[in-house]
Steps between C-alpha positions, in 0.01 A plus 500: 500500500829643624824325409859581444781637705421751772733798484529751779749782464522681830816707524685438825731797480405864505410648166703790371211718380503841350299739724312782357243748644166371654149359485196303640128456412140392585279199569229292343261576777623233738420506869858443606627724781732772374857462620715773658693678222621837380210634287453817307241748616213532252570865447868456420549723195775286352279195461462435129120464526306500173185668638612864485350681206334182368135441418402137531454370148609830343625476139603727217211740407297369208700175460267204443526180707765260391713762318834650605435749775138380539363271769546122454188324376362161614407348166384157620462255785711214366427241775257473790466266798867450590619437854753766589708517181850593607772437243477586129768452234480459128596215269664571161166450321329771703309271738555556869577265790294603802526368857223494762632552856241305697410211268858433387369482142699604191303613194593587144293799386487608139465855374130431423429373852514122452614332823681168489586344843859379497496332839559581867806521719390293803801598708365856519349567840262802506482692823472875563696662215681178409431229246572471127634843406724609210571344162775564246529358151850389404674739254576187299149358516490423126771241555468402866119531565585593862292699751613625838274549807527647847298320762458449872529146639443377853861590589624782278459718187677367195552531129427195285501428129315265275464424133169565321425166341244585238213630707608359836767588756777245549670409827653789692866535596612727784713792380539691826353418842552601859334846457329578829116476480230659713130577523583849365771667292613214275602706197453268206558693178751341262614630160782451259708818446659625182819323616326157482513448876204437724407765758301386803332720756462386859329649805618509861204281609410736785849476655642838400858443604537232238495769233836633631657154559734424208489128589122479456319485167202683646427870426721495194507511122697194381672447170571142393574296186229274362669217692468685830864601545600856599515692174844620381557859606298487823635715789618182673590233246385227743162654578181546292429835672484795261356761740378501859295701753167425337176449688292325232573554134229368263571693179798494261534674163780616275466827306614549142850591624534171689461656849330278761205640699319344795175575678498431871255483790581727790363469847258768624614820326670467161492260207794523258620494144873425498763513230701195581881518512747210526575445868262774613359515852142631496474560873229285649446482797734788586300751299160515329489739206783745421739660738733225619819690419796367315465142631195417292348566158195729492190395300431689180136546610288419802124470547281511810406137564130549430580619148718213390605175678675426169540159350555451126718733291547523127666730248313597182448804280782687672349467844507270801157365591444398861198310633361589841330257737372709793515806274276330239653696213746481214787749516674631186849623572712687240871413492751751364797412286719565804316240705282728713138415580258791533136616502315170532129503421235257621229341289215251543473602865265265685344388171619137515602454862843373597751493210778239531708458186559710191696346211598639159372272223685455170222678311546821703203456733521461877353199681369607838383252758263557793557351843157518659478137611817517712309548829540875507280610210131509423467267204223518242368204304750585224809489726773443476562646153765576245438834335647618165621856525613724216774722653 
């Protein structure tokens, strides 16, 4: 089903990247051996941990569910029986395009729960954490009917695009290939930013040093045009790399001021929420969590790995919303006008199992997917599900 010109944009020269002040984060419960690294002790007072002074699920006194200051409310189970739903993005009419990691299937899901299969991407090869991952709807979908996907093949991770021909996917064209692939840490989230460029998250595939290698596309956040070229204004005009030093980013969201946030798996101590800067180095594998000094950018918040293992990230109702896999909870994170994240609160803890993706729908609700059929959960007959949440 794949056609078109293969385009691989590996920079051969060193990138000139702006260096900030430091970070790292946690894992999705893999059995991989930890690597030698500089880590932060768990009692380090400067770690921006969200647990101090927080009650799990605490909300404003007397505020009813689904109201500002109150707890979010699950108002419906929209879809049942999916196979590891991974990517969710919305069409102009309010329907969503949903990918399934293992089956390679792409579905169109309406706001009332009607599921229309659009086809499969047969080049997607599921293994470990890899397979058919993220989806992004073209900002010009009304005129170009184009969808973008991130998938793992037998040789690499890549971004492809296809037109939606009525109710079926057309032939795919490679947009960007040559992204290293592995059994673990494949990244996979893609999203169009306010600037109209496509942001792509990649993992370091279990080879931590790739995250610091400016010539590799692994362990990075990439920024490309819809045609796969390095976007104008990138740190290196010949490279798609926007930021580096990431272990495995699986969540991207822009707040109402246009700032880019990313949720990231750490190793054995800290998961992270990062405010992403152009050319920033986020420290992995030199440091996990905060405290890397002036060479790296510190995370805004960190979590013990058993409370998060974050995947999807969305911005709605003045907050970031972060889904936790191993943590099996939905985190609500206020963001100040100055771009500071503080006082996260957890909800739905262990009520629905592993939570993979959270997406802000056009009607103001959140779509929240479970990931209990991914080999690490305990699925029920209803799994996997898409839940409707009123923030």
